[in-house]
N, C-alpha and C positions, 0 to 999 in steps of 0.2 A: 671283635668278640670280647664281651665283658670277662672279667677275671672270675671264672667259675672252675671249681676243682673238677678233676677228671671223674671222680666218684659221683658228684652231683650231675655232671653232664650225662653220665650213663643212666642215672635215674630219670632225667628229663627225656632221654631217648626212649626209654622203656615206656614212660607215660605217653609220649607221643605215639608210639607204635600201638599201644592199647587204644588210644582215642581214634586213630586212623582205622584200626581193625573194626571198631564199633561204629564206624561211619559218621563220626562227629565232623562238624564243619567249622570253618573259620577258627582254627586252632592257633592261638598266639601265646608266645612266651615273653614275659616282661621282666626286665631286671630293674627292681625298685630300690636297690641299695643306695644309689645317689640321690633318690627322690625323698625317701623317708627313713628315719633312723632305725626303726624296728621291723621294716619289711625287707624281704629279700627277693624271692622269685615268685611270680604269679604265672600260672598256666590257666588260660581261659579257653573254653570250648563250647560250641553250641550243639545242642541235641534237638531232635524233633519232638520227642515225648519224654515225660517223666520216667517212664519205664526204661527207655534207652539210657537216660541219665543214671538211673540206679544200677543198670548193668555195667556201665562204664566205671562207676564209682566202686562197685564190687570187685571188678578185675584189677583196678589200680590199687585198691586196698590190699588185695591178695598178694600183690607184688611188694608193696611198701611196708605192710605191717610187720613181717619178719625182720625188717631192718631196724625196727624199734625207734623210728624217727617221729612217730605220731605223738602229738600232744594228747594227753589223756582226754578221751571223749567216749561217747557211746559207740557201740558197734553199729554198723550200717543197718543191721537187722533190727536194732532197737529204735531206729528213727521213726517218727510218726509216718503213717502211710498216706496222709493227705498230701496232695501235690502242691509243691511250692514253686517248682520251676527252677530252683537253684540249689545245688548240692556243693558244699564246701568241704574239701578234704585238707586238713592242716597237718603238714609233716615238718613243722619247724621252719626250715629254710625254704621249703617249697609249699605253696598253697595252690591247690587245684580247684578252679571254679568251673563247674559243669552246669550250664544254664540253657533253658529253652530260649528260643529266639525272642519271645516276648519279654522275658526277664532281662536278657542281655541288652536289648534295645532300651528298656526302661531304666536300668541302672547304669548303663553305659560305662562300665569299668575301663574300657579302652580309652575313652575320652577323659574320664576322671583321673587316670594315671597317665595322661598323654605325655608327660615329661619323662616317663620311663623309657629305657632303651629296649628295643625289640631284639630278641635273641633268635638267631637262625639255628634251628635244630634239625 
């Protein structure tokens, strides 16, 4: 297990539970600290639809926002309504990527960051 604080581990567990509750698939946790100097932890999950992705993002943001870890950005409600297939939530140390299967296959973050350590949550 990579060196992750107990506080961060609790955040990752809560994020995982939210993704599982929302029926996300292929949920992966990557530790990028040894791969790139300014990246820490990636959470990548696949959703079937953009609507499912927005619902996941909303619930994760509801948990994370009060912790004041988010980098300044627009609220989820302010994001364009056109479907992109990829929602990125940046909480400093933790970046959550919620992607449709098409986007996940196309961008292949799992392969791009193949040197990263997988984290079992």
